[in-house]
LUMZA-533497 format. One record per residue (C-alpha): x, y, z; chain; residue number from 1. Coordinates in Angstrom, 1 decimal, always signed. Example, Ala and Ser with C-alpha at 12.3 -4.5 7.8 and 13.67 -1.06 7.14 Angstrom:
2
        x        y        z   marmar   dovo
    +12.3     -4.5     +7.8        A      1
    +13.7     -1.1     +7.1        A      2
# end
This chain:
436
        x        y        z   marmar   dovo
    +72.6    +58.8    +50.9        A      1
    +71.6    +61.7    +48.6        A      2
    +70.4    +65.1    +49.9        A      3
    +66.7    +65.6    +50.5        A      4
    +64.8    +67.1    +47.5        A      5
    +61.2    +68.2    +47.0        A      6
    +58.9    +65.9    +45.1        A      7
    +55.2    +65.3    +44.4        A      8
    +52.9    +62.8    +42.8        A      9
    +51.3    +63.5    +39.4        A     10
    +48.4    +65.3    +41.1        A     11
    +50.8    +67.9    +42.6        A     12
    +48.5    +68.3    +45.4        A     13
    +50.8    +66.8    +48.0        A     14
    +54.5    +67.7    +48.3        A     15
    +57.3    +65.8    +50.2        A     16
    +61.0    +66.0    +50.8        A     17
    +62.9    +62.8    +50.4        A     18
    +66.4    +61.6    +49.6        A     19
    +66.5    +60.0    +46.1        A     20
    +69.2    +57.5    +44.9        A     21
    +69.5    +55.7    +41.6        A     22
    +70.6    +52.2    +41.1        A     23
    +72.2    +51.0    +37.8        A     24
    +72.0    +47.3    +38.7        A     25
    +71.1    +44.7    +41.3        A     26
    +74.4    +45.0    +43.1        A     27
    +73.7    +48.8    +43.7        A     28
    +70.1    +47.9    +45.1        A     29
    +71.5    +45.4    +47.5        A     30
    +74.1    +47.9    +48.8        A     31
    +71.3    +50.6    +49.2        A     32
    +69.1    +48.0    +51.2        A     33
    +72.1    +46.9    +53.4        A     34
    +72.8    +50.4    +54.2        A     35
    +69.3    +51.7    +54.7        A     36
    +68.0    +53.5    +57.8        A     37
    +64.7    +51.8    +58.5        A     38
    +63.4    +54.7    +60.7        A     39
    +61.8    +56.3    +57.6        A     40
    +62.5    +53.4    +55.3        A     41
    +62.9    +52.9    +51.6        A     42
    +60.5    +53.0    +48.7        A     43
    +61.2    +51.9    +45.1        A     44
    +59.8    +54.3    +42.6        A     45
    +59.4    +54.7    +38.9        A     46
    +58.0    +57.7    +36.9        A     47
    +55.8    +59.2    +39.7        A     48
    +52.6    +58.8    +37.8        A     49
    +50.6    +57.8    +40.9        A     50
    +48.5    +60.8    +41.8        A     51
    +48.7    +61.2    +45.6        A     52
    +51.2    +60.0    +48.1        A     53
    +51.7    +56.4    +47.1        A     54
    +55.2    +57.2    +45.7        A     55
    +56.3    +59.7    +48.3        A     56
    +58.4    +59.0    +51.5        A     57
    +58.9    +62.1    +53.5        A     58
    +62.1    +62.0    +55.4        A     59
    +63.0    +58.6    +53.9        A     60
    +64.6    +57.5    +50.7        A     61
    +63.3    +56.9    +47.2        A     62
    +65.0    +54.4    +45.0        A     63
    +64.9    +55.4    +41.3        A     64
    +64.3    +52.1    +39.3        A     65
    +64.1    +53.3    +35.7        A     66
    +67.8    +52.0    +35.0        A     67
    +66.5    +48.4    +35.2        A     68
    +65.3    +48.5    +31.6        A     69
    +66.2    +45.3    +29.9        A     70
    +63.6    +43.7    +27.7        A     71
    +63.7    +40.1    +26.2        A     72
    +60.9    +38.7    +24.2        A     73
    +60.6    +35.2    +22.8        A     74
    +58.4    +35.5    +19.8        A     75
    +57.6    +31.8    +19.8        A     76
    +56.4    +31.5    +23.4        A     77
    +55.2    +35.1    +23.4        A     78
    +56.9    +35.4    +26.8        A     79
    +58.6    +38.7    +27.7        A     80
    +61.2    +39.1    +30.6        A     81
    +61.4    +42.7    +31.5        A     82
    +63.1    +44.8    +34.1        A     83
    +61.2    +46.5    +36.8        A     84
    +62.1    +50.0    +35.4        A     85
    +60.8    +49.2    +31.9        A     86
    +58.0    +51.5    +30.9        A     87
    +54.8    +50.1    +29.5        A     88
    +55.3    +52.2    +26.4        A     89
    +58.8    +50.6    +25.9        A     90
    +57.4    +47.1    +26.1        A     91
    +54.6    +48.0    +23.7        A     92
    +57.2    +49.3    +21.1        A     93
    +59.4    +46.2    +21.4        A     94
    +56.4    +43.8    +21.4        A     95
    +54.7    +45.4    +18.3        A     96
    +57.8    +44.8    +16.2        A     97
    +57.0    +41.1    +16.7        A     98
    +53.3    +41.4    +16.2        A     99
    +52.7    +41.1    +20.0        A    100
    +51.2    +43.4    +22.5        A    101
    +50.7    +43.3    +26.3        A    102
    +47.2    +42.1    +27.1        A    103
    +46.6    +44.8    +29.8        A    104
    +47.8    +48.3    +29.5        A    105
    +46.6    +51.3    +31.5        A    106
    +45.5    +54.8    +30.3        A    107
    +49.1    +55.9    +30.2        A    108
    +52.2    +54.2    +28.8        A    109
    +54.5    +56.2    +31.4        A    110
    +54.1    +53.4    +34.0        A    111
    +57.0    +51.1    +34.9        A    112
    +56.7    +47.4    +35.3        A    113
    +57.2    +47.8    +39.1        A    114
    +54.5    +50.4    +39.1        A    115
    +52.2    +48.2    +37.1        A    116
    +52.6    +45.4    +39.7        A    117
    +52.3    +47.7    +42.7        A    118
    +49.0    +49.1    +41.4        A    119
    +47.7    +46.0    +39.6        A    120
    +46.8    +48.2    +36.7        A    121
    +43.9    +47.7    +34.5        A    122
    +42.6    +49.1    +31.2        A    123
    +39.8    +49.2    +28.7        A    124
    +39.9    +45.4    +28.4        A    125
    +39.3    +44.5    +32.0        A    126
    +35.9    +42.8    +31.2        A    127
    +37.8    +40.4    +29.0        A    128
    +41.4    +40.2    +30.3        A    129
    +41.2    +41.1    +34.0        A    130
    +44.0    +43.2    +35.6        A    131
    +47.7    +43.2    +34.9        A    132
    +48.5    +40.3    +37.2        A    133
    +46.5    +38.0    +35.1        A    134
    +49.3    +38.0    +32.4        A    135
    +52.2    +38.0    +34.9        A    136
    +53.9    +34.6    +35.3        A    137
    +56.8    +35.5    +37.6        A    138
    +57.9    +38.3    +39.8        A    139
    +61.6    +38.6    +40.9        A    140
    +61.8    +40.5    +44.1        A    141
    +64.6    +42.0    +46.2        A    142
    +63.3    +41.5    +49.8        A    143
    +64.3    +43.7    +52.9        A    144
    +66.7    +40.9    +54.0        A    145
    +68.8    +41.5    +50.8        A    146
    +67.8    +38.2    +49.3        A    147
    +66.2    +37.9    +45.9        A    148
    +63.2    +35.6    +45.6        A    149
    +61.0    +34.6    +42.7        A    150
    +57.3    +34.4    +43.3        A    151
    +54.6    +32.9    +40.9        A    152
    +50.8    +33.0    +41.3        A    153
    +51.0    +29.8    +43.4        A    154
    +52.7    +31.9    +46.2        A    155
    +50.8    +34.2    +48.6        A    156
    +53.8    +36.6    +48.4        A    157
    +53.0    +37.0    +44.6        A    158
    +49.5    +38.2    +45.5        A    159
    +50.7    +40.4    +48.3        A    160
    +53.0    +42.2    +45.9        A    161
    +50.4    +42.6    +43.2        A    162
    +48.5    +45.7    +44.3        A    163
    +50.8    +46.0    +47.3        A    164
    +51.9    +49.6    +46.5        A    165
    +55.6    +48.8    +46.5        A    166
    +55.6    +47.8    +50.2        A    167
    +56.8    +44.1    +49.9        A    168
    +60.2    +44.7    +48.1        A    169
    +61.8    +45.9    +44.9        A    170
    +60.5    +44.4    +41.6        A    171
    +63.7    +43.4    +39.8        A    172
    +62.1    +41.5    +36.9        A    173
    +58.8    +40.5    +35.6        A    174
    +57.9    +37.5    +33.3        A    175
    +54.7    +38.5    +31.3        A    176
    +52.7    +36.6    +28.7        A    177
    +52.0    +38.8    +25.6        A    178
    +49.2    +38.4    +23.1        A    179
    +49.4    +38.2    +19.3        A    180
    +48.1    +41.1    +17.3        A    181
    +47.7    +41.5    +13.5        A    182
    +48.5    +45.1    +13.2        A    183
    +49.3    +48.3    +15.2        A    184
    +45.7    +49.4    +15.0        A    185
    +42.4    +49.1    +16.8        A    186
    +39.1    +49.2    +14.9        A    187
    +36.9    +51.5    +17.0        A    188
    +33.3    +52.6    +17.0        A    189
    +32.1    +55.6    +18.9        A    190
    +28.6    +56.5    +19.8        A    191
    +27.0    +59.5    +21.6        A    192
    +24.6    +58.9    +24.5        A    193
    +22.3    +61.4    +26.0        A    194
    +22.4    +60.3    +29.6        A    195
    +23.8    +57.9    +32.2        A    196
    +21.2    +55.3    +31.6        A    197
    +21.9    +55.1    +27.8        A    198
    +25.6    +54.9    +28.6        A    199
    +25.3    +52.0    +31.1        A    200
    +23.0    +50.1    +28.7        A    201
    +25.3    +50.6    +25.7        A    202
    +28.3    +49.5    +27.7        A    203
    +26.6    +46.3    +29.1        A    204
    +25.4    +45.4    +25.6        A    205
    +28.8    +45.8    +24.0        A    206
    +31.1    +43.9    +26.5        A    207
    +30.6    +40.6    +24.8        A    208
    +31.5    +41.8    +21.2        A    209
    +34.3    +44.3    +22.0        A    210
    +37.6    +43.8    +23.8        A    211
    +37.9    +47.4    +24.7        A    212
    +35.1    +49.4    +26.1        A    213
    +35.1    +52.7    +27.9        A    214
    +33.0    +55.9    +28.1        A    215
    +33.8    +59.6    +28.5        A    216
    +31.2    +61.2    +30.7        A    217
    +30.4    +64.9    +30.7        A    218
    +30.7    +66.1    +34.4        A    219
    +29.6    +69.6    +33.8        A    220
    +26.5    +71.7    +33.2        A    221
    +23.5    +69.6    +34.4        A    222
    +25.4    +66.5    +35.1        A    223
    +22.9    +64.3    +33.4        A    224
    +25.7    +61.8    +32.4        A    225
    +25.7    +62.4    +28.6        A    226
    +28.9    +61.3    +26.9        A    227
    +30.7    +59.3    +24.2        A    228
    +31.1    +55.5    +24.4        A    229
    +34.2    +54.1    +22.6        A    230
    +34.3    +50.5    +21.6        A    231
    +37.3    +48.7    +20.1        A    232
    +38.8    +45.4    +18.9        A    233
    +42.4    +44.8    +17.7        A    234
    +42.5    +45.6    +14.1        A    235
    +44.0    +44.0    +10.9        A    236
    +44.9    +47.2     +9.1        A    237
    +48.4    +48.8     +9.6        A    238
    +48.2    +52.5    +10.2        A    239
    +50.8    +55.3    +10.4        A    240
    +51.8    +55.9    +14.0        A    241
    +54.4    +57.8    +16.0        A    242
    +57.2    +55.6    +17.4        A    243
    +57.2    +57.6    +20.6        A    244
    +54.0    +58.9    +22.5        A    245
    +56.1    +61.8    +23.9        A    246
    +56.6    +63.6    +20.6        A    247
    +53.5    +65.7    +20.9        A    248
    +53.1    +69.1    +22.4        A    249
    +53.9    +69.8    +26.1        A    250
    +51.9    +72.1    +28.3        A    251
    +53.9    +75.1    +29.7        A    252
    +53.9    +76.0    +33.4        A    253
    +51.1    +78.6    +32.8        A    254
    +52.4    +80.7    +35.7        A    255
    +51.0    +78.2    +38.2        A    256
    +47.4    +79.3    +37.5        A    257
    +44.5    +76.8    +37.6        A    258
    +42.6    +76.9    +34.3        A    259
    +40.0    +74.4    +35.3        A    260
    +36.8    +76.3    +36.1        A    261
    +33.0    +75.5    +35.7        A    262
    +33.1    +77.8    +32.6        A    263
    +36.2    +76.4    +31.0        A    264
    +35.2    +72.7    +31.5        A    265
    +31.6    +73.3    +30.2        A    266
    +33.0    +74.8    +27.1        A    267
    +35.6    +72.0    +26.6        A    268
    +33.1    +69.3    +27.3        A    269
    +30.6    +70.7    +24.8        A    270
    +33.2    +70.7    +22.1        A    271
    +34.3    +67.2    +23.1        A    272
    +30.8    +65.9    +23.1        A    273
    +30.2    +67.4    +19.6        A    274
    +33.4    +66.4    +18.0        A    275
    +33.3    +64.1    +15.0        A    276
    +32.9    +60.4    +16.1        A    277
    +35.7    +58.0    +15.1        A    278
    +34.9    +54.8    +13.4        A    279
    +37.4    +52.4    +11.8        A    280
    +41.1    +51.8    +12.4        A    281
    +43.3    +54.1    +14.6        A    282
    +46.7    +53.7    +16.1        A    283
    +46.6    +51.2    +18.8        A    284
    +48.9    +53.1    +21.3        A    285
    +47.2    +56.4    +20.7        A    286
    +43.9    +54.9    +21.4        A    287
    +45.2    +53.2    +24.6        A    288
    +47.0    +56.3    +25.9        A    289
    +45.0    +59.3    +24.6        A    290
    +46.5    +61.9    +27.1        A    291
    +50.1    +60.8    +26.6        A    292
    +50.1    +62.9    +23.4        A    293
    +50.2    +66.2    +25.6        A    294
    +53.3    +66.4    +27.9        A    295
    +52.8    +67.8    +31.4        A    296
    +49.0    +67.9    +31.0        A    297
    +48.7    +68.1    +34.8        A    298
    +50.0    +71.7    +34.8        A    299
    +46.6    +72.8    +33.7        A    300
    +45.5    +72.6    +37.3        A    301
    +48.1    +75.1    +38.5        A    302
    +50.3    +75.0    +41.5        A    303
    +47.6    +73.8    +43.9        A    304
    +47.2    +70.6    +41.9        A    305
    +44.4    +68.2    +41.6        A    306
    +43.1    +64.8    +42.9        A    307
    +41.9    +61.9    +40.9        A    308
    +39.0    +60.0    +42.6        A    309
    +38.3    +56.5    +41.3        A    310
    +35.8    +54.0    +42.8        A    311
    +34.1    +50.8    +42.0        A    312
    +30.5    +49.8    +42.9        A    313
    +28.5    +46.7    +42.5        A    314
    +26.1    +46.1    +39.5        A    315
    +22.7    +47.2    +40.7        A    316
    +24.0    +50.2    +42.8        A    317
    +24.1    +52.7    +39.9        A    318
    +21.8    +55.1    +41.8        A    319
    +24.9    +56.1    +43.7        A    320
    +26.1    +57.9    +40.5        A    321
    +22.9    +60.2    +40.7        A    322
    +23.9    +61.1    +44.3        A    323
    +27.4    +61.9    +43.3        A    324
    +26.3    +64.1    +40.3        A    325
    +23.8    +66.0    +42.5        A    326
    +26.5    +66.8    +45.0        A    327
    +29.0    +67.8    +42.4        A    328
    +26.4    +70.0    +40.7        A    329
    +25.7    +71.8    +43.9        A    330
    +29.5    +72.4    +44.6        A    331
    +29.9    +73.5    +40.9        A    332
    +32.7    +71.1    +40.7        A    333
    +33.3    +70.5    +37.0        A    334
    +35.5    +67.8    +35.6        A    335
    +36.8    +67.4    +31.9        A    336
    +38.1    +64.0    +32.6        A    337
    +35.2    +61.6    +33.7        A    338
    +35.5    +57.9    +32.7        A    339
    +33.0    +55.1    +33.2        A    340
    +34.0    +51.5    +32.7        A    341
    +32.5    +48.1    +33.6        A    342
    +34.9    +45.8    +35.3        A    343
    +35.2    +42.0    +34.9        A    344
    +36.4    +39.4    +37.4        A    345
    +38.7    +40.3    +40.3        A    346
    +42.2    +38.9    +40.9        A    347
    +43.3    +37.0    +44.0        A    348
    +45.4    +40.0    +45.4        A    349
    +44.0    +41.3    +48.7        A    350
    +44.7    +45.0    +47.7        A    351
    +43.9    +44.8    +44.0        A    352
    +41.3    +47.4    +43.2        A    353
    +39.2    +46.0    +40.1        A    354
    +36.2    +43.8    +40.9        A    355
    +33.0    +43.1    +39.1        A    356
    +31.0    +46.3    +38.9        A    357
    +31.1    +49.8    +37.6        A    358
    +34.2    +52.1    +38.0        A    359
    +34.1    +55.9    +37.6        A    360
    +37.1    +58.1    +37.6        A    361
    +37.0    +61.8    +38.1        A    362
    +39.6    +64.6    +38.1        A    363
    +39.0    +67.6    +40.3        A    364
    +41.2    +70.7    +41.3        A    365
    +41.8    +70.8    +45.0        A    366
    +40.7    +74.5    +45.0        A    367
    +37.0    +73.6    +44.7        A    368
    +35.4    +74.9    +47.9        A    369
    +33.9    +72.1    +49.9        A    370
    +35.2    +69.3    +47.9        A    371
    +37.0    +67.5    +50.6        A    372
    +34.0    +67.4    +53.0        A    373
    +31.8    +66.2    +50.2        A    374
    +34.2    +63.5    +49.3        A    375
    +34.5    +62.3    +52.9        A    376
    +30.8    +62.0    +53.1        A    377
    +30.7    +60.1    +49.8        A    378
    +33.5    +57.8    +51.1        A    379
    +31.0    +56.8    +53.8        A    380
    +28.2    +56.3    +51.3        A    381
    +30.5    +54.2    +49.2        A    382
    +31.5    +51.9    +52.1        A    383
    +27.9    +51.5    +53.1        A    384
    +27.2    +50.2    +49.6        A    385
    +30.2    +47.8    +49.5        A    386
    +32.3    +50.0    +47.2        A    387
    +35.9    +51.1    +47.4        A    388
    +38.4    +53.4    +45.9        A    389
    +41.6    +52.9    +44.0        A    390
    +44.5    +53.2    +46.5        A    391
    +47.2    +54.0    +43.9        A    392
    +45.3    +57.3    +43.1        A    393
    +44.4    +58.1    +46.7        A    394
    +45.7    +61.1    +48.8        A    395
    +43.0    +61.5    +51.3        A    396
    +41.2    +58.4    +52.6        A    397
    +40.4    +57.9    +56.2        A    398
    +42.5    +54.9    +57.4        A    399
    +39.4    +53.8    +59.3        A    400
    +37.6    +52.9    +56.1        A    401
    +40.3    +50.9    +54.4        A    402
    +39.5    +47.5    +56.0        A    403
    +35.9    +48.0    +55.1        A    404
    +36.7    +48.6    +51.5        A    405
    +39.4    +45.9    +51.3        A    406
    +38.1    +42.9    +53.5        A    407
    +41.3    +41.0    +52.9        A    408
    +43.5    +43.9    +54.3        A    409
    +44.5    +42.1    +57.5        A    410
    +45.6    +39.0    +55.6        A    411
    +47.8    +41.3    +53.4        A    412
    +49.4    +42.8    +56.4        A    413
    +50.2    +39.4    +57.8        A    414
    +52.0    +38.4    +54.6        A    415
    +53.8    +41.7    +54.2        A    416
    +55.0    +41.6    +57.8        A    417
    +56.5    +38.2    +57.2        A    418
    +58.2    +39.5    +54.0        A    419
    +59.4    +42.8    +55.9        A    420
    +59.4    +42.2    +59.6        A    421
    +61.4    +45.4    +60.3        A    422
    +59.2    +47.7    +58.2        A    423
    +61.9    +48.7    +55.8        A    424
    +59.5    +49.6    +52.9        A    425
    +57.5    +52.7    +53.7        A    426
    +55.6    +55.5    +52.1        A    427
    +53.6    +58.6    +53.2        A    428
    +50.5    +56.7    +52.1        A    429
    +51.5    +53.6    +54.0        A    430
    +52.0    +55.5    +57.2        A    431
    +48.7    +57.5    +56.7        A    432
    +46.6    +54.3    +56.1        A    433
    +48.5    +52.1    +58.5        A    434
    +49.9    +49.8    +55.8        A    435
    +53.3    +49.6    +57.4        A    436
# end
């Protein structure tokens, strides 16, 4: 096995040392699995865009999957068969050439198919399309036994793998049903709102007419919830667009300093709130992945890193937002990335995050004094109201709360144990939350 090397998640707030090996093909993967030491186990990884410790395996081995990058698309059936290491952005590029597009894409194109399955990713279209698993017809999985098995939505193993954080096996291949599009654009309409109440009302009113709905929320200053609501439908007008999302500027290391302060965030958010509103056709992939235009944007938080906290709460429990905002205001914890979205139907996967309700996403520097204590108290409040957090972004949840947030957790563990009786697939998060 390879020598140990330091690595972190996208949040850079947790660091780990793991061996890392690459696999060029399935034969390589089978050899790695056969020779593995199960004491600290194996974990398949992609581009390390999970924020916390989901893709870390201290003292164990990470398997780099990006070489499994084959893409086959049948334009007649709209079925794509793609390798587990294919990026969302790569599938988008190949599909758009055939006037097709994945029905569900997340906020970044730098997620592999294996990662998309492990997180059961969602996007701006969730109220219409559901999560990623709703367009997946088959998953080909390399099991801990060394056998390859195909699972479909009729199999419990399929749903244990969806949202299963990479802990059921290695995703070799995924069969996905694409959707037809008329162009490479989205027709969008943006509208400013003065407070949280206006934002919630506009999002609720727009879900029926727009395929993509999301809101940026200003989490600075007086925290009253003002922001910009963005609504979109697939467009008919071709627009000029970059072939690659990675051709934009890249943020330098900045000497390891954290530039996210209450003052800097307040200034940025004021500019963002006042910027000209967009109405009309915009490039589809730029709309879907706005932050991908700036490389290494996570460096703005400095060496200490940041955490992303995303939760979902039932419709009718919106008052929890006011409690959250009041606490953050007291901490002077400002965030330039606050996103509110209304979810649609849940999938069958026991550990899939999305379910009907409101989801709020926040980014915070870990240097904010008192933030961890506040979030621990908020976790308890969230559980008491039937809410839960998104595990793929977690780095700090108390394991005691996990079964309360995910009532099907024990059923998932039973299926996973049958698929991996010796506990080969492991991660730092899995050990922390007793997932393995």
